[in-house]
C-alpha positions as CSV (number, residue, x, y, z in Angstrom):
1,M,-25.9,4.9,-2.0
2,L,-22.7,7.5,-3.9
3,T,-22.8,7.1,-7.4
4,D,-20.5,9.3,-10.1
5,P,-21.5,11.4,-12.9
6,F,-22.4,8.5,-14.8
7,G,-24.2,6.4,-12.6
8,R,-22.0,4.1,-12.1
9,D,-22.4,2.9,-7.9
10,I,-19.4,3.9,-5.6
11,T,-18.4,1.3,-3.2
12,Y,-14.5,2.3,-2.9
13,L,-12.5,4.4,-0.8
14,R,-9.1,5.0,-0.4
15,I,-7.7,6.3,3.1
16,S,-4.3,8.1,3.5
17,L,-3.2,7.2,6.6
18,T,0.3,9.5,6.9
19,D,2.1,11.6,5.0
20,R,5.8,10.1,6.6
21,C,7.3,7.1,4.5
22,N,10.4,5.5,5.4
23,M,11.9,6.0,2.0
24,R,13.2,8.6,-0.8
25,C,12.3,7.7,-3.4
26,V,13.6,10.2,-6.4
27,Y,10.4,9.9,-8.4
28,C,8.3,11.0,-4.6
29,M,10.1,12.8,-2.5
30,P,12.2,15.7,-2.7
31,V,16.5,15.8,-2.2
32,K,15.3,17.9,0.5
33,G,13.0,15.4,1.6
34,I,9.3,17.4,3.1
35,R,7.5,18.8,6.0
36,W,5.8,16.7,7.4
37,T,2.2,17.0,8.8
38,P,2.1,17.2,12.7
39,P,0.4,14.3,13.9
40,A,-2.1,16.6,15.6
41,E,-3.4,17.5,12.0
42,L,-3.5,14.4,11.1
43,L,-6.9,12.0,11.1
44,S,-7.6,9.8,14.5
45,D,-8.2,7.1,14.8
46,D,-11.9,7.2,16.1
47,Q,-12.3,10.2,13.1
48,I,-11.1,7.8,10.5
49,I,-13.5,4.9,12.3
50,L,-16.0,7.3,11.7
51,I,-15.5,8.2,8.4
52,V,-15.6,4.9,7.5
53,E,-19.1,4.4,9.0
54,K,-20.2,6.6,7.4
55,A,-18.8,5.8,3.9
56,V,-20.5,2.6,4.6
57,S,-23.9,3.8,5.4
58,L,-23.2,5.5,2.3
59,G,-22.7,1.9,-0.4
60,I,-19.0,1.8,0.2
61,R,-17.5,-1.9,0.3
62,K,-13.6,-1.6,0.3
63,I,-11.2,0.5,2.2
64,R,-8.0,1.0,1.0
65,L,-5.5,2.3,2.9
66,T,-2.5,4.5,2.1
67,G,0.3,6.9,3.1
68,G,2.5,8.3,2.4
69,E,3.9,4.4,4.3
70,P,0.8,3.4,6.5
71,L,2.4,1.0,8.1
72,V,4.4,3.8,9.8
73,R,1.3,4.9,11.2
74,P,1.8,4.8,15.5
75,G,-1.2,2.2,16.2
76,I,-1.9,0.5,12.8
77,L,-2.6,-2.8,13.4
78,G,-5.3,-2.0,16.1
79,L,-6.7,0.7,13.5
80,V,-6.6,-2.1,10.9
81,G,-8.8,-4.5,13.6
82,R,-11.0,-1.4,14.1
83,I,-11.3,-1.0,10.5
84,A,-12.0,-4.5,9.7
85,A,-14.6,-5.0,12.5
86,I,-16.5,-2.7,10.7
87,S,-20.4,-4.4,10.1
88,G,-20.1,-4.0,5.8
89,I,-17.1,-3.7,4.9
90,Q,-15.7,-6.4,2.3
91,D,-12.2,-5.3,1.1
92,L,-9.8,-4.1,3.3
93,S,-6.4,-3.1,1.9
94,L,-3.6,-1.5,2.1
95,T,-1.1,-0.1,0.3
96,T,3.1,-0.3,1.5
97,N,6.8,-0.2,0.8
98,G,7.0,-3.2,2.5
99,L,9.8,-2.4,4.5
100,L,8.1,-3.1,7.1
101,L,5.6,-6.2,5.9
102,E,8.2,-8.7,7.6
103,N,7.2,-8.5,10.5
104,L,3.3,-6.7,10.2
105,A,2.0,-9.1,7.3
106,T,0.9,-11.9,9.8
107,P,-0.5,-9.6,12.4
108,L,-2.3,-7.5,9.7
109,A,-3.4,-10.5,8.3
110,E,-4.5,-11.4,11.5
111,A,-5.9,-7.9,12.6
112,G,-8.6,-8.5,9.6
113,L,-7.0,-7.1,6.5
114,K,-7.3,-8.9,2.8
115,R,-4.6,-8.1,0.5
116,V,-1.8,-5.6,0.3
117,N,-0.1,-4.1,-3.0
118,I,3.2,-3.2,-2.4
119,S,6.0,-0.8,-4.0
120,L,8.9,-2.6,-6.5
121,D,10.0,-0.4,-9.2
122,T,13.3,-2.9,-9.5
123,L,14.4,-6.6,-9.2
124,D,18.0,-5.3,-8.7
125,R,19.2,-4.6,-5.1
126,D,21.7,-1.8,-6.2
127,K,19.2,0.2,-8.3
128,F,16.6,-0.7,-5.8
129,K,18.9,1.3,-2.8
130,R,19.5,4.4,-5.8
131,I,15.9,4.7,-6.6
132,T,14.6,4.9,-3.1
133,R,17.4,5.9,-1.2
134,S,17.1,4.5,2.0
135,G,15.4,1.1,0.8
136,D,16.9,-2.3,1.4
137,F,15.5,-4.6,-1.3
138,K,16.2,-8.1,0.9
139,C,14.2,-7.0,2.8
140,V,11.2,-6.1,0.7
141,W,11.5,-9.6,-0.4
142,R,10.9,-10.7,2.9
143,G,7.5,-8.5,3.6
144,I,6.7,-9.9,0.1
145,L,7.0,-13.5,1.1
146,A,5.3,-12.6,4.0
147,A,2.3,-11.6,2.6
148,V,2.3,-14.7,0.7
149,N,2.5,-17.0,3.4
150,A,-0.1,-14.7,5.5
151,G,-2.9,-15.0,3.1
152,L,-2.6,-11.6,2.0
153,V,-3.8,-12.4,-2.1
154,P,-4.2,-11.5,-4.9
155,L,-1.2,-9.9,-3.8
156,K,-0.5,-7.3,-6.2
157,L,3.3,-5.1,-6.9
158,N,3.6,-1.8,-8.5
159,A,6.3,-0.5,-10.2
160,V,7.5,3.0,-11.4
161,I,9.2,2.5,-14.5
162,V,12.2,6.0,-15.5
163,R,13.1,5.5,-18.9
164,G,16.6,5.2,-18.7
165,V,16.7,3.9,-15.0
166,N,14.6,0.7,-14.4
167,S,13.0,1.3,-18.3
168,D,14.9,-2.1,-18.9
169,E,13.5,-4.3,-16.0
170,L,10.2,-4.3,-17.4
171,P,10.7,-8.1,-19.2
172,A,11.8,-9.4,-16.1
173,L,9.0,-8.2,-13.8
174,A,6.3,-8.9,-16.1
175,R,8.2,-12.8,-15.8
176,L,8.1,-12.3,-11.9
177,S,4.2,-11.3,-12.7
178,F,3.3,-14.5,-14.4
179,S,5.6,-16.5,-13.0
180,T,2.9,-16.5,-10.0
181,G,0.2,-18.1,-13.0
182,R,-1.6,-14.9,-12.7
183,P,-0.3,-11.3,-13.1
184,F,-0.4,-8.7,-10.3
185,L,1.8,-6.1,-11.7
186,A,1.0,-2.6,-12.1
187,I,2.8,-0.9,-14.2
188,Y,3.4,3.7,-13.5
189,W,5.1,5.3,-16.5
190,R,7.4,8.5,-15.6
């Protein structure tokens, strides 16, 4: 069993599947972009499975897949299915920007994904375009609805609040969170 310096059991592991992303959010990506890691230098699916199996043998029970944007990784559905099939995994979740979720929510749920966190920094379409430099609010919103319909709940929205950019939307984001009967919004200040 893994423990932290305070003697608490460590049961949670985050795995970054890629540094690539299909958005260019102003708080995350420089205007000129970044040099992507060549695919040959990323962990292969087999290497990730080996890491998860070893982690489970040490007491890990919860896995969160992240990126970049994990849904741009080739073969994501197969990888999710392989991780979900590992005995001892109690919770498999994923953090996404939601752009590809409309078409992938149901197949991901069928593969064994349990929950998603979705980045949503604004409810204003024009502001969304400015913040993400390329994103489509309607597409992400359809992804959120698809995730709920696929049973990827509890769903959590992550919002990075930037003073003077979207800080005025904090009340609206909070209302959205509580409109479901339970809070599901994580706020990050920049």
